[in-house]
C-alpha positions in Angstrom: 23.6 7.1 13.9 21.0 9.2 15.4 17.5 7.4 16.7 14.6 9.5 15.8 11.4 9.4 17.7 8.7 9.1 15.3 5.1 9.3 16.2 2.3 7.5 14.0 -1.2 7.7 13.3 -3.5 5.1 12.4 -6.3 6.5 10.3 -8.6 3.7 11.5 -10.2 3.2 14.6 -11.5 -0.3 13.9 -10.5 -3.0 16.3 -9.9 -5.4 13.0 -7.8 -2.8 11.4 -5.3 -4.3 9.0 -3.3 -0.9 9.2 -3.3 -1.5 12.8 -1.3 -4.7 12.1 0.7 -2.8 9.7 1.7 -0.5 12.6 2.7 -3.2 14.4 5.0 -4.5 12.0 6.7 -1.0 11.5 7.0 -0.8 15.2 8.9 -4.2 15.3 11.1 -3.3 12.2 11.7 0.3 13.4 14.9 -0.2 15.6 16.7 -1.8 12.5 16.2 1.7 10.8 17.3 3.6 14.1 13.8 4.7 14.5 11.5 4.5 17.8 7.9 4.6 17.1 5.2 5.7 19.2 1.3 6.0 18.6 -0.2 9.0 18.8 -4.0 7.9 19.5 -6.8 9.8 17.2 -10.1 8.1 18.5 -10.6 10.3 21.4 -10.3 13.5 19.7 -13.3 15.6 19.8 -14.5 16.7 16.3 -12.5 19.9 15.2 -14.5 23.3 15.6 -13.4 27.0 15.3 -15.5 27.4 18.0 -12.8 25.9 20.4 -9.9 27.8 19.0 -9.7 30.2 22.0 -9.9 27.3 24.4 -8.5 24.0 22.9 -10.1 20.9 24.5 -7.7 19.2 26.8 -7.4 15.7 24.4 -6.9 18.2 21.4 -3.9 19.8 23.2 -2.3 16.8 24.2 -2.4 15.3 20.6 -0.9 18.5 19.1 1.9 18.2 21.8 2.6 14.7 20.9 3.1 15.8 17.2 5.3 18.6 18.0 7.5 16.5 20.4 8.1 13.8 17.7 10.8 14.2 15.2 8.8 13.1 12.3 5.2 11.6 11.7 3.9 8.5 9.7 0.7 8.4 8.8 -0.9 4.8 8.4 -4.3 5.2 6.4 -6.8 2.7 4.9 -9.0 4.4 2.1 -12.6 4.9 2.6 -14.5 5.9 -0.6 -11.4 6.7 -2.5 -10.1 9.2 0.5 -8.9 9.3 3.9 -11.1 8.2 6.7 -12.8 11.1 8.5 -11.4 10.3 11.8 -8.0 10.8 10.3 -8.8 14.3 8.5 -10.3 15.4 11.7 -6.9 14.4 13.5 -5.2 16.5 10.9 -7.3 19.5 11.3 -7.3 19.5 14.9 -3.2 19.6 14.8 -3.2 22.3 12.2 -5.7 24.7 14.1 -6.0 27.5 15.4 -4.6 29.2 12.6 -0.8 30.0 13.3 -0.4 26.9 15.8 -0.1 24.4 13.0 1.8 21.1 15.0 2.7 19.9 11.3 4.5 22.8 10.0 8.1 21.7 9.1 7.7 18.3 10.6 9.2 15.5 8.3 6.1 13.1 7.4 5.6 9.7 5.5 2.4 8.0 4.3 1.9 4.3 4.1 -1.1 2.3 4.1 -2.6 -1.5 3.4 -5.7 -2.5 2.0 -7.2 -5.7 0.7 -7.5 -4.2 -2.8 -4.9 -4.4 -5.4 -4.1 -0.6 -5.5 -3.6 -0.5 -1.6 -4.6 2.8 -0.9 -3.0 4.8 -3.5 -6.1 7.2 -4.0 -6.3 8.0 0.0 -2.8 8.7 -0.3 -2.9 11.2 -2.9 -5.4 13.0 -0.9 -3.3 12.8 2.2 -0.2 14.2 0.5 -2.1 17.0 -0.3 -3.4 17.8 2.8 0.3 17.4 4.5 1.5 19.5 1.7 -0.9 22.4 2.8 0.2 21.7 6.4 3.7 22.5 5.5 4.9 19.1 6.4 8.0 17.8 4.2 7.0 14.3 3.0 8.9 11.5 2.2 8.1 11.4 -1.6 10.0 8.1 -2.6 9.5 4.9 -2.1 5.9 5.2 -2.1 4.3 2.5 0.1 1.0 0.9 -1.0 0.5 -2.4 0.8 -1.7 -5.3 -0.9 -2.6 -7.0 2.2 -3.1 -10.7 1.8 -4.3 -13.2 4.3 -1.6 -13.9 6.9 0.8 -11.6 5.2 1.0 -9.6 8.6 0.1 -11.5 11.9 -2.1 -10.1 14.4 1.4 -9.2 16.5 2.8 -7.7 13.8 4.9 -10.3 12.3 5.6 -10.0 8.6 5.5 -13.3 7.0 6.8 -12.8 3.6 10.6 -11.9 3.5 10.4 -9.5 0.6 7.7 -7.4 2.1 9.5 -7.1 5.3 12.6 -6.0 3.3 10.5 -3.6 1.6 9.1 -2.2 4.7 12.5 -1.7 6.6 14.1 0.0 3.4 10.9 2.0 3.7 11.7 3.0 7.4 15.3 3.6 6.5 14.3 6.0 3.6 12.0 7.8 6.4 15.4 8.1 8.8 17.3 9.6 5.9 14.3 12.0 5.0 13.9 13.1 8.6 17.8 13.4 9.1 17.8 15.8 5.8 14.9 17.7 7.1 16.0 18.4 10.6 19.6 19.2 9.6 20.4 23.0 9.9 20.8 24.7 6.6 24.4 26.4 6.3 
């Protein structure tokens, strides 16, 4: 089976981010789904401005190259005020510009997120799916993955302490593998 190189964005830049813990868990589980995950950092990106379209800042150009070099992208998002964090929206805007140079076009994507709230990151993910759809990124529609993060569910080093949660995350990663394979397969 083909192993896909998947880039991931963590939508929070907080040092105590529970979504960063989720990313560590996904990295540990990924080999079992024939995936290799690599973070594509967003914290150092300058604010997107059309003023920079003629000469893209080095950090933005490197970010766009990393998106383009990945077979697929996972977006791991918290929910801020019923939407995505501004730093994540800035990263998506950076990747999609200048007009005609959208790094997400045709790139398979998947969305997941963790929250201490009971509905996980459902509302933020709906906003994010709308953005990814506009960016022409074929999205993994099912299974949806809204993780209710409880104390100790995922350790600081990414160990999932609940077997059913680990099984769910692995099945989600396997679904991403299938989605990526289908999306990247040539149409005959």
